[in-house]
CHARMM-style PDB file with segment names, atoms N, HN, CA, C and O in Angstrom:
ATOM      1  N   MET     1     -39.326  -9.600  33.598  1.00  0.00      PROA
ATOM      2  CA  MET     1     -38.060 -10.200  32.332  1.00  0.00      PROA
ATOM      3  C   MET     1     -36.902  -9.951  32.519  1.00  0.00      PROA
ATOM      4  O   MET     1     -36.387  -8.898  32.896  1.00  0.00      PROA
ATOM      5  N   THR     2     -36.343 -11.143  32.197  1.00  0.00      PROA
ATOM      6  HN  THR     2     -36.760 -11.998  31.890  1.00  0.00      PROA
ATOM      7  CA  THR     2     -34.931 -10.883  32.728  1.00  0.00      PROA
ATOM      8  C   THR     2     -34.322  -9.924  31.507  1.00  0.00      PROA
ATOM      9  O   THR     2     -34.837  -9.626  30.429  1.00  0.00      PROA
ATOM     10  N   ASN     3     -33.342  -9.641  31.942  1.00  0.00      PROA
ATOM     11  HN  ASN     3     -32.923  -9.883  32.818  1.00  0.00      PROA
ATOM     12  CA  ASN     3     -32.263  -8.667  31.047  1.00  0.00      PROA
ATOM     13  C   ASN     3     -30.926  -9.572  30.702  1.00  0.00      PROA
ATOM     14  O   ASN     3     -29.919  -9.534  31.409  1.00  0.00      PROA
ATOM     15  N   LEU     4     -31.060 -10.459  29.423  1.00  0.00      PROA
ATOM     16  HN  LEU     4     -31.878 -10.490  28.849  1.00  0.00      PROA
ATOM     17  CA  LEU     4     -30.121 -11.076  29.158  1.00  0.00      PROA
ATOM     18  C   LEU     4     -28.824  -9.950  28.513  1.00  0.00      PROA
ATOM     19  O   LEU     4     -29.124  -8.849  28.051  1.00  0.00      PROA
ATOM     20  N   SER     5     -27.560 -10.396  28.577  1.00  0.00      PROA
ATOM     21  HN  SER     5     -27.317 -11.291  28.953  1.00  0.00      PROA
ATOM     22  CA  SER     5     -26.760  -9.530  27.730  1.00  0.00      PROA
ATOM     23  C   SER     5     -26.784 -10.324  26.427  1.00  0.00      PROA
ATOM     24  O   SER     5     -27.514 -11.297  26.243  1.00  0.00      PROA
ATOM     25  N   VAL     6     -25.675  -9.681  25.285  1.00  0.00      PROA
ATOM     26  HN  VAL     6     -25.082  -8.890  25.436  1.00  0.00      PROA
ATOM     27  CA  VAL     6     -25.797 -10.275  24.157  1.00  0.00      PROA
ATOM     28  C   VAL     6     -24.635 -11.668  23.998  1.00  0.00      PROA
ATOM     29  O   VAL     6     -24.534 -12.435  23.041  1.00  0.00      PROA
ATOM     30  N   MET     7     -23.922 -11.661  25.157  1.00  0.00      PROA
ATOM     31  HN  MET     7     -24.003 -11.038  25.935  1.00  0.00      PROA
ATOM     32  CA  MET     7     -22.943 -12.887  25.497  1.00  0.00      PROA
ATOM     33  C   MET     7     -24.012 -13.956  25.667  1.00  0.00      PROA
ATOM     34  O   MET     7     -23.623 -14.961  25.073  1.00  0.00      PROA
ATOM     35  N   ASP     8     -25.265 -14.166  26.265  1.00  0.00      PROA
ATOM     36  HN  ASP     8     -25.582 -13.350  26.748  1.00  0.00      PROA
ATOM     37  CA  ASP     8     -26.113 -14.967  26.551  1.00  0.00      PROA
ATOM     38  C   ASP     8     -26.854 -15.440  25.388  1.00  0.00      PROA
ATOM     39  O   ASP     8     -27.732 -16.303  25.402  1.00  0.00      PROA
ATOM     40  N   LEU     9     -26.416 -14.789  24.373  1.00  0.00      PROA
ATOM     41  HN  LEU     9     -25.703 -14.088  24.362  1.00  0.00      PROA
ATOM     42  CA  LEU     9     -27.301 -15.359  23.281  1.00  0.00      PROA
ATOM     43  C   LEU     9     -26.784 -16.759  22.877  1.00  0.00      PROA
ATOM     44  O   LEU     9     -25.684 -17.194  23.216  1.00  0.00      PROA
ATOM     45  N   LEU    10     -27.812 -17.512  22.014  1.00  0.00      PROA
ATOM     46  HN  LEU    10     -28.705 -17.158  21.739  1.00  0.00      PROA
ATOM     47  CA  LEU    10     -27.563 -19.000  21.814  1.00  0.00      PROA
ATOM     48  C   LEU    10     -27.303 -19.431  20.072  1.00  0.00      PROA
ATOM     49  O   LEU    10     -28.261 -19.178  19.341  1.00  0.00      PROA
ATOM     50  N   LEU    11     -26.401 -19.888  19.594  1.00  0.00      PROA
ATOM     51  HN  LEU    11     -25.623 -20.093  20.188  1.00  0.00      PROA
ATOM     52  CA  LEU    11     -26.573 -19.678  18.368  1.00  0.00      PROA
ATOM     53  C   LEU    11     -27.162 -21.189  17.798  1.00  0.00      PROA
ATOM     54  O   LEU    11     -26.995 -22.250  18.400  1.00  0.00      PROA
ATOM     55  N   THR    12     -27.810 -21.053  16.639  1.00  0.00      PROA
ATOM     56  HN  THR    12     -27.945 -20.192  16.150  1.00  0.00      PROA
ATOM     57  CA  THR    12     -28.133 -22.631  16.133  1.00  0.00      PROA
ATOM     58  C   THR    12     -27.269 -22.838  15.363  1.00  0.00      PROA
ATOM     59  O   THR    12     -26.743 -21.944  14.700  1.00  0.00      PROA
ATOM     60  N   PRO    13     -26.897 -24.281  15.291  1.00  0.00      PROA
ATOM     61  CA  PRO    13     -25.774 -24.858  14.337  1.00  0.00      PROA
ATOM     62  C   PRO    13     -25.875 -23.847  12.823  1.00  0.00      PROA
ATOM     63  O   PRO    13     -25.088 -23.089  12.255  1.00  0.00      PROA
ATOM     64  N   ARG    14     -27.046 -24.233  12.605  1.00  0.00      PROA
ATOM     65  HN  ARG    14     -27.685 -24.848  13.066  1.00  0.00      PROA
ATOM     66  CA  ARG    14     -27.029 -22.818  11.082  1.00  0.00      PROA
ATOM     67  C   ARG    14     -26.300 -21.825  11.185  1.00  0.00      PROA
ATOM     68  O   ARG    14     -25.508 -21.693  10.252  1.00  0.00      PROA
ATOM     69  N   GLU    15     -26.253 -20.846  12.200  1.00  0.00      PROA
ATOM     70  HN  GLU    15     -26.896 -20.953  12.959  1.00  0.00      PROA
ATOM     71  CA  GLU    15     -26.081 -19.524  12.369  1.00  0.00      PROA
ATOM     72  C   GLU    15     -24.488 -19.879  12.619  1.00  0.00      PROA
ATOM     73  O   GLU    15     -23.807 -19.242  11.816  1.00  0.00      PROA
ATOM     74  N   LEU    16     -23.799 -20.594  13.376  1.00  0.00      PROA
ATOM     75  HN  LEU    16     -24.352 -21.110  14.029  1.00  0.00      PROA
ATOM     76  CA  LEU    16     -22.629 -20.902  13.273  1.00  0.00      PROA
ATOM     77  C   LEU    16     -21.854 -21.091  12.514  1.00  0.00      PROA
ATOM     78  O   LEU    16     -20.781 -20.511  12.348  1.00  0.00      PROA
ATOM     79  N   ALA    17     -22.491 -22.266  11.735  1.00  0.00      PROA
ATOM     80  HN  ALA    17     -23.363 -22.737  11.870  1.00  0.00      PROA
ATOM     81  CA  ALA    17     -22.089 -22.494  10.179  1.00  0.00      PROA
ATOM     82  C   ALA    17     -21.460 -21.395   9.218  1.00  0.00      PROA
ATOM     83  O   ALA    17     -20.392 -21.351   8.608  1.00  0.00      PROA
ATOM     84  N   GLU    18     -22.475 -20.577   9.316  1.00  0.00      PROA
ATOM     85  HN  GLU    18     -23.342 -20.613   9.812  1.00  0.00      PROA
ATOM     86  CA  GLU    18     -22.787 -19.239   8.471  1.00  0.00      PROA
ATOM     87  C   GLU    18     -21.448 -18.273   9.043  1.00  0.00      PROA
ATOM     88  O   GLU    18     -20.801 -17.637   8.211  1.00  0.00      PROA
ATOM     89  N   ARG    19     -21.152 -18.223  10.241  1.00  0.00      PROA
ATOM     90  HN  ARG    19     -21.678 -18.740  10.916  1.00  0.00      PROA
ATOM     91  CA  ARG    19     -20.432 -17.148  11.011  1.00  0.00      PROA
ATOM     92  C   ARG    19     -18.865 -18.005  10.613  1.00  0.00      PROA
ATOM     93  O   ARG    19     -17.958 -17.197  10.412  1.00  0.00      PROA
ATOM     94  N   TRP    20     -18.508 -19.269  10.497  1.00  0.00      PROA
ATOM     95  HN  TRP    20     -19.245 -19.925  10.660  1.00  0.00      PROA
ATOM     96  CA  TRP    20     -17.405 -19.668  10.653  1.00  0.00      PROA
ATOM     97  C   TRP    20     -17.007 -20.224   8.778  1.00  0.00      PROA
ATOM     98  O   TRP    20     -15.964 -20.489   8.180  1.00  0.00      PROA
ATOM     99  N   GLN    21     -18.374 -20.193   8.425  1.00  0.00      PROA
ATOM    100  HN  GLN    21     -19.221 -19.978   8.910  1.00  0.00      PROA
ATOM    101  CA  GLN    21     -18.114 -20.236   6.825  1.00  0.00      PROA
ATOM    102  C   GLN    21     -17.910 -22.225   6.516  1.00  0.00      PROA
ATOM    103  O   GLN    21     -17.125 -22.756   5.731  1.00  0.00      PROA
ATOM    104  N   MET    22     -18.560 -22.668   7.116  1.00  0.00      PROA
ATOM    105  HN  MET    22     -19.198 -22.236   7.754  1.00  0.00      PROA
ATOM    106  CA  MET    22     -18.561 -23.584   7.153  1.00  0.00      PROA
ATOM    107  C   MET    22     -19.772 -24.957   6.840  1.00  0.00      PROA
ATOM    108  O   MET    22     -20.826 -24.487   6.412  1.00  0.00      PROA
ATOM    109  N   SER    23     -19.789 -25.968   6.928  1.00  0.00      PROA
ATOM    110  HN  SER    23     -18.933 -26.349   7.276  1.00  0.00      PROA
ATOM    111  CA  SER    23     -20.899 -26.660   6.910  1.00  0.00      PROA
ATOM    112  C   SER    23     -21.619 -26.939   8.321  1.00  0.00      PROA
ATOM    113  O   SER    23     -21.113 -26.677   9.412  1.00  0.00      PROA
ATOM    114  N   GLU    24     -22.591 -27.379   8.165  1.00  0.00      PROA
ATOM    115  HN  GLU    24     -23.002 -27.592   7.279  1.00  0.00      PROA
ATOM    116  CA  GLU    24     -23.526 -27.582   9.640  1.00  0.00      PROA
ATOM    117  C   GLU    24     -23.072 -29.009   9.873  1.00  0.00      PROA
ATOM    118  O   GLU    24     -22.947 -29.436  11.021  1.00  0.00      PROA
ATOM    119  N   LYS    25     -22.790 -29.853   8.667  1.00  0.00      PROA
ATOM    120  HN  LYS    25     -22.892 -29.506   7.735  1.00  0.00      PROA
ATOM    121  CA  LYS    25     -22.501 -31.167   9.058  1.00  0.00      PROA
ATOM    122  C   LYS    25     -20.943 -31.472   9.666  1.00  0.00      PROA
ATOM    123  O   LYS    25     -20.642 -32.363  10.461  1.00  0.00      PROA
ATOM    124  N   THR    26     -20.010 -30.419   9.026  1.00  0.00      PROA
ATOM    125  HN  THR    26     -20.255 -29.695   8.381  1.00  0.00      PROA
ATOM    126  CA  THR    26     -18.618 -30.587  10.142  1.00  0.00      PROA
ATOM    127  C   THR    26     -18.843 -29.746  11.453  1.00  0.00      PROA
ATOM    128  O   THR    26     -18.000 -30.034  12.303  1.00  0.00      PROA
ATOM    129  N   LEU    27     -19.466 -29.080  11.732  1.00  0.00      PROA
ATOM    130  HN  LEU    27     -20.151 -28.846  11.041  1.00  0.00      PROA
ATOM    131  CA  LEU    27     -19.784 -28.768  12.967  1.00  0.00      PROA
ATOM    132  C   LEU    27     -20.416 -30.045  14.173  1.00  0.00      PROA
ATOM    133  O   LEU    27     -20.080 -30.066  15.357  1.00  0.00      PROA
ATOM    134  N   ALA    28     -21.422 -31.078  13.491  1.00  0.00      PROA
ATOM    135  HN  ALA    28     -21.695 -31.061  12.530  1.00  0.00      PROA
ATOM    136  CA  ALA    28     -21.541 -32.054  13.529  1.00  0.00      PROA
ATOM    137  C   ALA    28     -20.790 -32.705  13.825  1.00  0.00      PROA
ATOM    138  O   ALA    28     -20.884 -33.160  14.965  1.00  0.00      PROA
ATOM    139  N   ASN    29     -19.592 -33.129  12.946  1.00  0.00      PROA
ATOM    140  HN  ASN    29     -19.516 -32.760  12.020  1.00  0.00      PROA
ATOM    141  CA  ASN    29     -18.996 -34.202  13.023  1.00  0.00      PROA
ATOM    142  C   ASN    29     -17.699 -33.496  14.557  1.00  0.00      PROA
ATOM    143  O   ASN    29     -17.046 -34.229  15.300  1.00  0.00      PROA
ATOM    144  N   HSD    30     -17.711 -32.175  14.581  1.00  0.00      PROA
ATOM    145  HN  HSD    30     -18.242 -31.580  13.978  1.00  0.00      PROA
ATOM    146  CA  HSD    30     -16.767 -32.161  15.588  1.00  0.00      PROA
ATOM    147  C   HSD    30     -17.529 -32.156  16.909  1.00  0.00      PROA
ATOM    148  O   HSD    30     -16.854 -32.198  17.938  1.00  0.00      PROA
ATOM    149  N   ARG    31     -18.709 -32.114  16.988  1.00  0.00      PROA
ATOM    150  HN  ARG    31     -19.257 -32.080  16.152  1.00  0.00      PROA
ATOM    151  CA  ARG    31     -19.538 -32.449  18.168  1.00  0.00      PROA
ATOM    152  C   ARG    31     -19.635 -33.758  18.561  1.00  0.00      PROA
ATOM    153  O   ARG    31     -19.734 -34.087  19.743  1.00  0.00      PROA
ATOM    154  N   SER    32     -19.605 -34.776  17.339  1.00  0.00      PROA
ATOM    155  HN  SER    32     -19.525 -34.508  16.379  1.00  0.00      PROA
ATOM    156  CA  SER    32     -19.738 -36.033  17.697  1.00  0.00      PROA
ATOM    157  C   SER    32     -18.002 -36.848  17.933  1.00  0.00      PROA
ATOM    158  O   SER    32     -17.880 -37.951  18.466  1.00  0.00      PROA
ATOM    159  N   GLY    33     -16.999 -36.146  17.489  1.00  0.00      PROA
ATOM    160  HN  GLY    33     -17.098 -35.250  17.056  1.00  0.00      PROA
ATOM    161  CA  GLY    33     -15.865 -36.335  17.736  1.00  0.00      PROA
ATOM    162  C   GLY    33     -15.317 -35.541  18.903  1.00  0.00      PROA
ATOM    163  O   GLY    33     -14.091 -35.462  18.989  1.00  0.00      PROA
ATOM    164  N   GLY    34     -16.105 -34.915  19.852  1.00  0.00      PROA
ATOM    165  HN  GLY    34     -17.100 -34.979  19.782  1.00  0.00      PROA
ATOM    166  CA  GLY    34     -15.497 -34.256  21.286  1.00  0.00      PROA
ATOM    167  C   GLY    34     -14.787 -33.057  20.688  1.00  0.00      PROA
ATOM    168  O   GLY    34     -14.457 -32.280  21.584  1.00  0.00      PROA
ATOM    169  N   MET    35     -14.410 -32.607  19.369  1.00  0.00      PROA
ATOM    170  HN  MET    35     -14.678 -33.239  18.641  1.00  0.00      PROA
ATOM    171  CA  MET    35     -13.713 -31.456  19.207  1.00  0.00      PROA
ATOM    172  C   MET    35     -14.764 -30.177  19.345  1.00  0.00      PROA
ATOM    173  O   MET    35     -15.983 -30.341  19.302  1.00  0.00      PROA
ATOM    174  N   GLY    36     -14.234 -29.094  19.489  1.00  0.00      PROA
ATOM    175  HN  GLY    36     -13.244 -28.961  19.524  1.00  0.00      PROA
ATOM    176  CA  GLY    36     -14.569 -27.867  18.591  1.00  0.00      PROA
ATOM    177  C   GLY    36     -15.119 -26.952  20.104  1.00  0.00      PROA
ATOM    178  O   GLY    36     -14.336 -26.998  21.053  1.00  0.00      PROA
ATOM    179  N   ILE    37     -16.159 -26.323  20.248  1.00  0.00      PROA
ATOM    180  HN  ILE    37     -16.795 -26.286  19.477  1.00  0.00      PROA
ATOM    181  CA  ILE    37     -16.900 -25.855  21.567  1.00  0.00      PROA
ATOM    182  C   ILE    37     -18.082 -26.288  22.002  1.00  0.00      PROA
ATOM    183  O   ILE    37     -19.035 -26.804  21.419  1.00  0.00      PROA
ATOM    184  N   PRO    38     -17.788 -25.872  23.623  1.00  0.00      PROA
ATOM    185  CA  PRO    38     -19.191 -26.612  24.178  1.00  0.00      PROA
ATOM    186  C   PRO    38     -20.311 -26.187  23.467  1.00  0.00      PROA
ATOM    187  O   PRO    38     -20.297 -25.142  22.817  1.00  0.00      PROA
ATOM    188  N   TYR    39     -21.555 -27.129  23.566  1.00  0.00      PROA
ATOM    189  HN  TYR    39     -21.566 -27.978  24.094  1.00  0.00      PROA
ATOM    190  CA  TYR    39     -22.532 -26.944  23.509  1.00  0.00      PROA
ATOM    191  C   TYR    39     -23.666 -27.273  24.467  1.00  0.00      PROA
ATOM    192  O   TYR    39     -23.525 -27.881  25.529  1.00  0.00      PROA
ATOM    193  N   VAL    40     -24.818 -26.799  23.967  1.00  0.00      PROA
ATOM    194  HN  VAL    40     -24.932 -26.306  23.105  1.00  0.00      PROA
ATOM    195  CA  VAL    40     -26.085 -27.116  24.760  1.00  0.00      PROA
ATOM    196  C   VAL    40     -27.110 -27.772  24.098  1.00  0.00      PROA
ATOM    197  O   VAL    40     -27.598 -27.195  23.126  1.00  0.00      PROA
ATOM    198  N   LYS    41     -27.548 -28.886  24.429  1.00  0.00      PROA
ATOM    199  HN  LYS    41     -27.151 -29.354  25.218  1.00  0.00      PROA
ATOM    200  CA  LYS    41     -28.783 -29.793  23.795  1.00  0.00      PROA
ATOM    201  C   LYS    41     -29.726 -29.725  24.598  1.00  0.00      PROA
ATOM    202  O   LYS    41     -29.760 -30.248  25.712  1.00  0.00      PROA
ATOM    203  N   LEU    42     -30.795 -28.889  23.941  1.00  0.00      PROA
ATOM    204  HN  LEU    42     -30.768 -28.465  23.037  1.00  0.00      PROA
ATOM    205  CA  LEU    42     -32.231 -28.431  24.515  1.00  0.00      PROA
ATOM    206  C   LEU    42     -33.143 -29.634  23.929  1.00  0.00      PROA
ATOM    207  O   LEU    42     -33.681 -29.697  22.823  1.00  0.00      PROA
ATOM    208  N   GLY    43     -33.156 -30.340  24.728  1.00  0.00      PROA
ATOM    209  HN  GLY    43     -32.719 -30.289  25.626  1.00  0.00      PROA
ATOM    210  CA  GLY    43     -34.088 -31.950  23.694  1.00  0.00      PROA
ATOM    211  C   GLY    43     -33.058 -32.142  22.796  1.00  0.00      PROA
ATOM    212  O   GLY    43     -31.860 -32.386  22.931  1.00  0.00      PROA
ATOM    213  N   SER    44     -33.805 -31.974  21.825  1.00  0.00      PROA
ATOM    214  HN  SER    44     -34.779 -31.776  21.715  1.00  0.00      PROA
ATOM    215  CA  SER    44     -32.805 -32.301  20.239  1.00  0.00      PROA
ATOM    216  C   SER    44     -31.965 -31.342  19.491  1.00  0.00      PROA
ATOM    217  O   SER    44     -31.244 -31.518  18.509  1.00  0.00      PROA
ATOM    218  N   ALA    45     -32.260 -30.161  20.272  1.00  0.00      PROA
ATOM    219  HN  ALA    45     -32.846 -30.018  21.070  1.00  0.00      PROA
ATOM    220  CA  ALA    45     -31.826 -29.193  19.754  1.00  0.00      PROA
ATOM    221  C   ALA    45     -30.594 -28.779  20.172  1.00  0.00      PROA
ATOM    222  O   ALA    45     -30.505 -28.844  21.398  1.00  0.00      PROA
ATOM    223  N   VAL    46     -29.396 -28.294  19.513  1.00  0.00      PROA
ATOM    224  HN  VAL    46     -29.468 -28.242  18.517  1.00  0.00      PROA
ATOM    225  CA  VAL    46     -28.216 -28.328  19.741  1.00  0.00      PROA
ATOM    226  C   VAL    46     -28.144 -26.458  19.556  1.00  0.00      PROA
ATOM    227  O   VAL    46     -29.018 -25.828  18.962  1.00  0.00      PROA
ATOM    228  N   ARG    47     -26.989 -25.858  20.166  1.00  0.00      PROA
ATOM    229  HN  ARG    47     -26.278 -26.370  20.649  1.00  0.00      PROA
ATOM    230  CA  ARG    47     -27.098 -24.662  20.494  1.00  0.00      PROA
ATOM    231  C   ARG    47     -25.726 -23.973  21.314  1.00  0.00      PROA
ATOM    232  O   ARG    47     -25.338 -24.282  22.441  1.00  0.00      PROA
ATOM    233  N   TYR    48     -25.169 -23.021  20.451  1.00  0.00      PROA
ATOM    234  HN  TYR    48     -25.484 -22.771  19.536  1.00  0.00      PROA
ATOM    235  CA  TYR    48     -23.752 -22.684  21.166  1.00  0.00      PROA
ATOM    236  C   TYR    48     -24.290 -21.244  21.638  1.00  0.00      PROA
ATOM    237  O   TYR    48     -25.266 -20.595  21.261  1.00  0.00      PROA
ATOM    238  N   HSD    49     -23.201 -20.956  22.695  1.00  0.00      PROA
ATOM    239  HN  HSD    49     -22.409 -21.483  23.001  1.00  0.00      PROA
ATOM    240  CA  HSD    49     -23.338 -19.990  23.786  1.00  0.00      PROA
ATOM    241  C   HSD    49     -22.327 -18.861  22.878  1.00  0.00      PROA
ATOM    242  O   HSD    49     -21.143 -19.145  22.700  1.00  0.00      PROA
ATOM    243  N   LEU    50     -22.838 -17.739  22.402  1.00  0.00      PROA
ATOM    244  HN  LEU    50     -23.800 -17.509  22.546  1.00  0.00      PROA
ATOM    245  CA  LEU    50     -22.074 -17.023  22.074  1.00  0.00      PROA
ATOM    246  C   LEU    50     -20.758 -16.453  22.332  1.00  0.00      PROA
ATOM    247  O   LEU    50     -19.953 -16.056  21.490  1.00  0.00      PROA
ATOM    248  N   SER    51     -20.623 -16.462  23.752  1.00  0.00      PROA
ATOM    249  HN  SER    51     -21.277 -16.784  24.436  1.00  0.00      PROA
ATOM    250  CA  SER    51     -19.526 -16.143  24.736  1.00  0.00      PROA
ATOM    251  C   SER    51     -18.446 -17.185  24.564  1.00  0.00      PROA
ATOM    252  O   SER    51     -17.249 -16.964  24.751  1.00  0.00      PROA
ATOM    253  N   ASP    52     -18.970 -18.348  24.188  1.00  0.00      PROA
ATOM    254  HN  ASP    52     -19.942 -18.528  24.035  1.00  0.00      PROA
ATOM    255  CA  ASP    52     -18.219 -19.631  23.973  1.00  0.00      PROA
ATOM    256  C   ASP    52     -17.676 -19.115  22.835  1.00  0.00      PROA
ATOM    257  O   ASP    52     -16.555 -18.631  22.677  1.00  0.00      PROA
ATOM    258  N   VAL    53     -18.505 -19.248  22.109  1.00  0.00      PROA
ATOM    259  HN  VAL    53     -19.415 -19.641  22.237  1.00  0.00      PROA
ATOM    260  CA  VAL    53     -17.893 -18.968  20.313  1.00  0.00      PROA
ATOM    261  C   VAL    53     -17.178 -18.152  20.044  1.00  0.00      PROA
ATOM    262  O   VAL    53     -16.340 -18.452  19.193  1.00  0.00      PROA
ATOM    263  N   ILE    54     -17.139 -16.711  20.627  1.00  0.00      PROA
ATOM    264  HN  ILE    54     -17.819 -16.467  21.318  1.00  0.00      PROA
ATOM    265  CA  ILE    54     -15.965 -15.676  20.763  1.00  0.00      PROA
ATOM    266  C   ILE    54     -15.085 -15.888  21.452  1.00  0.00      PROA
ATOM    267  O   ILE    54     -14.072 -15.328  21.032  1.00  0.00      PROA
ATOM    268  N   ALA    55     -14.889 -16.584  22.582  1.00  0.00      PROA
ATOM    269  HN  ALA    55     -15.712 -17.039  22.923  1.00  0.00      PROA
ATOM    270  CA  ALA    55     -13.661 -17.133  23.399  1.00  0.00      PROA
ATOM    271  C   ALA    55     -12.920 -17.768  22.639  1.00  0.00      PROA
ATOM    272  O   ALA    55     -11.736 -17.437  22.568  1.00  0.00      PROA
ATOM    273  N   PHE    56     -13.461 -18.936  21.806  1.00  0.00      PROA
ATOM    274  HN  PHE    56     -14.422 -19.205  21.863  1.00  0.00      PROA
ATOM    275  CA  PHE    56     -13.008 -20.081  21.100  1.00  0.00      PROA
ATOM    276  C   PHE    56     -12.030 -18.913  19.980  1.00  0.00      PROA
ATOM    277  O   PHE    56     -10.816 -18.762  20.117  1.00  0.00      PROA
ATOM    278  N   GLU    57     -12.586 -18.426  19.264  1.00  0.00      PROA
ATOM    279  HN  GLU    57     -13.573 -18.549  19.152  1.00  0.00      PROA
ATOM    280  CA  GLU    57     -12.323 -17.259  18.247  1.00  0.00      PROA
ATOM    281  C   GLU    57     -11.038 -16.819  18.821  1.00  0.00      PROA
ATOM    282  O   GLU    57      -9.948 -17.199  18.393  1.00  0.00      PROA
ATOM    283  N   LYS    58     -11.205 -16.007  19.803  1.00  0.00      PROA
ATOM    284  HN  LYS    58     -12.090 -15.699  20.150  1.00  0.00      PROA
ATOM    285  CA  LYS    58      -9.975 -15.517  20.513  1.00  0.00      PROA
ATOM    286  C   LYS    58      -8.769 -16.349  20.621  1.00  0.00      PROA
ATOM    287  O   LYS    58      -7.637 -16.032  20.259  1.00  0.00      PROA
ATOM    288  N   ARG    59      -9.182 -17.559  21.216  1.00  0.00      PROA
ATOM    289  HN  ARG    59     -10.102 -17.816  21.510  1.00  0.00      PROA
ATOM    290  CA  ARG    59      -7.765 -18.874  21.362  1.00  0.00      PROA
ATOM    291  C   ARG    59      -7.529 -19.277  20.178  1.00  0.00      PROA
ATOM    292  O   ARG    59      -6.508 -19.945  20.012  1.00  0.00      PROA
ATOM    293  N   VAL    60      -8.189 -19.056  19.305  1.00  0.00      PROA
ATOM    294  HN  VAL    60      -9.018 -18.512  19.439  1.00  0.00      PROA
ATOM    295  CA  VAL    60      -7.707 -19.497  17.893  1.00  0.00      PROA
ATOM    296  C   VAL    60      -6.760 -18.762  17.219  1.00  0.00      PROA
ATOM    297  O   VAL    60      -5.731 -19.187  16.694  1.00  0.00      PROA
ATOM    298  N   VAL    61      -7.181 -17.608  17.266  1.00  0.00      PROA
ATOM    299  HN  VAL    61      -8.017 -17.264  17.693  1.00  0.00      PROA
ATOM    300  CA  VAL    61      -6.456 -16.287  16.651  1.00  0.00      PROA
ATOM    301  C   VAL    61      -5.368 -16.111  17.387  1.00  0.00      PROA
ATOM    302  O   VAL    61      -4.327 -15.808  16.805  1.00  0.00      PROA
ATOM    303  N   ALA    62      -5.387 -16.298  19.148  1.00  0.00      PROA
ATOM    304  HN  ALA    62      -6.233 -16.544  19.620  1.00  0.00      PROA
ATOM    305  CA  ALA    62      -4.128 -15.839  19.590  1.00  0.00      PROA
ATOM    306  C   ALA    62      -3.080 -16.986  19.439  1.00  0.00      PROA
ATOM    307  O   ALA    62      -1.915 -16.733  19.745  1.00  0.00      PROA
ATOM    308  N   GLY    63      -3.445 -18.346  18.946  1.00  0.00      PROA
ATOM    309  HN  GLY    63      -4.392 -18.552  18.697  1.00  0.00      PROA
ATOM    310  CA  GLY    63      -2.221 -19.432  18.980  1.00  0.00      PROA
ATOM    311  C   GLY    63      -1.813 -19.725  17.903  1.00  0.00      PROA
ATOM    312  O   GLY    63      -0.873 -20.482  17.660  1.00  0.00      PROA
ATOM    313  N   HSD    64      -2.831 -18.856  16.767  1.00  0.00      PROA
ATOM    314  HN  HSD    64      -3.595 -18.241  16.965  1.00  0.00      PROA
ATOM    315  CA  HSD    64      -2.153 -19.032  15.239  1.00  0.00      PROA
ATOM    316  C   HSD    64      -1.076 -17.913  15.214  1.00  0.00      PROA
ATOM    317  O   HSD    64      -0.159 -18.091  14.412  1.00  0.00      PROA
ATOM    318  N   GLY    65      -1.053 -16.935  15.872  1.00  0.00      PROA
ATOM    319  HN  GLY    65      -1.798 -16.790  16.523  1.00  0.00      PROA
ATOM    320  CA  GLY    65       0.247 -16.032  15.908  1.00  0.00      PROA
ATOM    321  C   GLY    65       1.340 -16.639  16.792  1.00  0.00      PROA
ATOM    322  O   GLY    65       2.488 -16.261  16.558  1.00  0.00      PROA
ATOM    323  N   SER    66       1.160 -17.460  17.704  1.00  0.00      PROA
ATOM    324  HN  SER    66       0.227 -17.767  17.894  1.00  0.00      PROA
ATOM    325  CA  SER    66       2.434 -17.760  18.432  1.00  0.00      PROA
ATOM    326  C   SER    66       3.130 -18.780  18.098  1.00  0.00      PROA
ATOM    327  OT1 SER    66       4.178 -19.034  18.692  1.00  0.00      PROA
TER     328      SER     66
END
């Protein structure tokens, strides 16, 4: 069995939408417009690496105060 870190976790669009308090449709619009964070397509399923989510959040927070 592989030992995965918490940063290797994958979030569903629903989980990310809840985390960011936005709709799944908004996330889908960001994906189709080439905006937002990197995502993984597994067949038809979209997933986001938690490490990418956290890195994006840190950039946004750091950029907001500058």
